[in-house]
C-alpha positions as CSV (number, residue, x, y, z in Angstrom):
1,M,-26.1,2.4,3.5
2,S,-25.4,0.4,0.4
3,A,-22.4,1.6,-1.7
4,R,-20.3,0.7,-4.7
5,I,-16.5,1.0,-4.8
6,L,-15.5,3.2,-7.7
7,T,-11.7,2.8,-7.4
8,G,-9.5,-0.3,-7.5
9,L,-6.8,-0.7,-4.9
10,R,-3.4,-2.4,-4.3
11,A,-3.0,-2.1,-0.6
12,K,0.4,-2.4,1.0
13,T,0.8,-4.9,3.8
14,V,4.0,-3.7,5.4
15,D,4.0,-2.6,9.0
16,S,4.0,1.1,8.1
17,A,1.0,0.7,5.7
18,S,-1.5,1.8,8.3
19,S,0.2,5.2,8.6
20,T,0.2,5.7,4.8
21,P,-3.2,4.3,3.7
22,E,-4.5,4.3,0.1
23,P,-7.6,6.3,-0.8
24,I,-10.9,4.5,-1.7
25,I,-13.9,6.2,-3.3
26,L,-17.4,4.8,-2.9
27,R,-20.8,5.9,-4.3
28,V,-23.9,5.5,-2.2
29,Q,-26.4,3.3,-4.0
30,A,-29.5,3.5,-1.9
31,P,-31.1,5.7,0.8
32,A,-29.4,5.5,4.2
33,I,-31.2,3.4,6.8
34,L,-31.4,5.1,10.2
35,P,-32.6,3.6,13.5
36,N,-36.3,2.8,13.7
37,D,-36.4,2.2,10.0
38,L,-36.1,5.8,9.1
39,Q,-34.5,6.6,5.7
40,R,-32.6,9.5,4.2
41,D,-32.0,9.9,0.6
42,L,-28.2,10.0,0.2
43,E,-28.1,8.1,-3.1
44,G,-25.4,9.4,-5.4
45,C,-23.3,10.9,-2.6
46,L,-19.6,10.1,-2.6
47,I,-17.7,8.6,0.4
48,V,-13.9,8.9,0.8
49,A,-12.2,6.2,2.8
50,H,-8.6,5.1,3.5
51,G,-7.5,1.5,3.4
52,Y,-4.4,-0.6,4.1
53,G,-3.7,-4.4,3.8
54,D,-3.8,-7.0,6.5
55,L,-2.0,-10.0,5.0
56,S,-2.9,-12.4,7.9
57,S,-6.7,-12.0,7.2
58,E,-6.3,-11.2,3.5
59,R,-8.6,-8.2,3.9
60,I,-8.2,-4.5,3.3
61,E,-9.0,-2.6,6.5
62,A,-10.8,0.6,5.6
63,R,-11.8,3.7,7.7
64,L,-14.2,6.3,6.5
65,V,-13.0,9.9,6.0
66,S,-15.8,12.1,4.6
67,L,-19.2,12.2,3.0
68,N,-19.8,14.5,0.1
69,C,-23.1,15.4,-1.5
70,L,-24.4,17.9,-4.0
71,D,-28.0,18.5,-5.0
72,R,-29.2,18.3,-8.5
73,T,-29.2,22.1,-9.0
74,G,-25.6,22.4,-7.7
75,Q,-26.7,25.0,-5.1
76,L,-26.6,22.9,-1.9
77,I,-23.7,20.8,-0.6
78,I,-22.9,18.4,2.3
79,E,-19.2,18.0,3.3
80,E,-18.8,16.2,6.6
81,E,-16.2,14.1,8.2
82,I,-17.6,10.7,9.2
83,I,-16.4,7.7,11.3
84,G,-17.3,4.2,10.4
85,I,-16.5,0.9,8.8
86,I,-17.0,-0.9,5.5
87,I,-18.6,-4.4,5.5
88,D,-18.0,-6.7,2.5
89,R,-20.6,-8.9,0.9
90,D,-19.7,-11.8,3.2
91,G,-20.9,-9.8,6.2
92,V,-17.4,-9.3,7.7
93,K,-15.7,-6.0,8.4
94,G,-13.1,-5.1,5.9
95,L,-12.7,-5.8,2.2
96,A,-11.8,-9.3,0.9
97,A,-8.8,-9.0,-1.5
98,T,-6.4,-11.2,-3.4
99,P,-2.8,-11.4,-2.2
100,V,-0.3,-10.6,-5.0
101,S,3.4,-11.4,-4.4
102,R,6.6,-11.3,-6.4
103,M,8.5,-13.7,-4.2
104,G,9.5,-15.9,-7.1
105,V,11.4,-13.1,-8.8
106,N,12.9,-12.0,-5.5
107,L,14.1,-15.6,-4.7
108,A,15.8,-15.7,-8.1
109,R,17.6,-12.5,-7.3
110,I,18.7,-13.7,-3.9
111,A,20.0,-17.0,-5.5
112,L,22.0,-14.9,-8.0
113,A,23.6,-13.0,-5.2
114,A,24.5,-16.3,-3.5
115,V,26.1,-17.5,-6.7
116,I,28.2,-14.4,-7.0
117,S,29.3,-14.7,-3.4
118,G,30.2,-18.4,-3.9
119,V,32.3,-17.6,-6.9
120,S,34.2,-14.8,-5.1
121,D,34.9,-17.1,-2.1
122,S,36.1,-19.9,-4.4
123,L,38.5,-17.5,-6.3
124,T,39.8,-16.0,-3.1
125,A,40.4,-19.5,-1.4
126,D,42.1,-20.8,-4.5
127,S,44.6,-18.0,-4.5
128,E,45.7,-18.5,-0.9
129,V,48.5,-20.7,0.3
130,V,48.3,-22.3,3.7
131,S,51.6,-23.1,5.5
132,V,52.1,-24.7,8.9
133,S,54.6,-23.4,11.4
134,S,55.2,-23.4,15.1
135,L,52.7,-20.5,15.3
136,G,50.0,-22.6,13.6
137,Q,48.5,-22.3,10.2
138,I,49.4,-19.2,8.2
139,K,47.5,-18.0,5.1
140,S,49.3,-16.0,2.5
141,S,48.6,-15.1,-1.1
142,D,50.2,-17.0,-3.9
143,P,52.2,-14.3,-5.9
144,G,51.3,-16.1,-9.1
145,K,47.6,-15.9,-8.4
146,L,47.4,-12.2,-7.5
147,P,45.1,-11.4,-10.5
148,Q,42.8,-14.2,-9.4
149,A,42.7,-12.9,-5.8
150,S,41.9,-9.4,-7.1
151,I,39.0,-10.8,-9.2
152,G,37.8,-12.7,-6.1
153,K,37.8,-9.5,-4.0
154,A,36.0,-7.6,-6.8
155,F,33.3,-10.3,-7.0
156,S,33.0,-10.2,-3.2
157,S,32.5,-6.4,-3.2
158,A,30.0,-6.7,-6.0
159,S,28.1,-9.5,-4.2
160,D,27.8,-7.4,-1.0
161,A,26.5,-4.4,-2.8
162,Y,24.1,-6.5,-4.9
163,S,22.8,-8.2,-1.7
164,E,22.1,-4.8,-0.1
165,I,20.2,-3.7,-3.1
166,I,18.2,-6.9,-3.3
167,A,17.4,-6.7,0.5
168,D,16.0,-3.1,0.0
169,L,14.0,-4.2,-3.0
170,V,12.5,-7.2,-1.2
171,R,11.4,-4.9,1.7
172,Q,9.8,-2.5,-0.8
173,Q,8.1,-5.3,-2.7
174,A,6.2,-6.8,0.1
175,P,3.0,-8.7,-0.9
176,V,0.0,-6.4,-1.7
177,L,-3.7,-7.1,-1.5
178,E,-5.4,-6.3,-4.8
179,M,-9.1,-5.4,-5.2
180,G,-10.9,-4.3,-8.3
181,S,-13.6,-1.6,-8.6
182,G,-17.3,-2.2,-8.8
183,K,-17.7,-4.2,-5.5
184,E,-21.0,-3.8,-3.7
185,V,-20.5,-3.2,0.0
186,T,-22.3,-1.8,3.1
187,V,-21.1,1.4,4.8
188,V,-21.9,1.7,8.6
189,L,-21.4,4.9,10.5
190,T,-20.2,4.0,14.0
191,K,-20.6,7.6,15.3
192,G,-23.5,9.9,14.7
193,V,-22.9,13.0,12.7
194,W,-25.1,16.1,11.8
195,L,-25.3,16.5,8.0
196,K,-25.2,20.2,7.5
197,I,-26.7,21.4,4.2
198,R,-24.8,24.5,3.1
199,P,-25.7,26.8,0.2
200,Y,-23.2,27.7,-2.5
201,R,-23.0,31.2,-4.0
202,V,-21.2,32.3,-7.1
203,R,-18.4,34.9,-6.8
204,K,-16.6,36.5,-9.7
205,E,-12.8,36.7,-9.6
206,H,-10.9,38.2,-12.6
207,G,-13.9,37.8,-14.8
208,L,-14.4,34.1,-13.9
209,A,-17.3,32.7,-12.0
210,K,-16.2,30.8,-8.9
211,R,-18.5,28.8,-6.7
212,V,-17.8,29.1,-3.0
213,L,-19.5,28.1,0.3
214,S,-21.9,30.8,1.6
215,E,-21.3,31.8,5.2
216,S,-25.0,32.4,5.8
């Protein structure tokens, strides 16, 4: 069935993205085409899907979740779980998307951490005195440069903490695949499903009308 994507998406591409997919909402645009050219009018129904990014193919892999329909009178409803795929306009499974990365900003942050580390190493090395004895080379701190050594150690601690923060930030800011709304796609059900039409009935609770599924 032809469908239009109603929601944009910024799909994560990290390894764990498939276990925490992003929701996608589609609207059916035309009658569903069944085998032997049979057709069923599902135009206007909403489809919920879940998607995650695959950076190697630059596509958003999507799996269908449910089909939701309501008749024009609001008395009949279809709510069924469905299994299938989404095919983009190029005829390939998945949704073509644009990679978006913040590697330039992250590289600048990593370079800043390296500069802080270099400054701390330079201050620490300049405050050390190397003497040679029968036991070999011995490093000791110059008493006159103790403040400089303390500053070097402080810079070193700050550099280590900053590097850990940047490493966590880079892992969280992995490239994403971005896709806007309004794209026309084709939805294909890979497993048959019975679409059960169920009536709604109105029940009053605390003076308010509430629409619930009828058991009959």
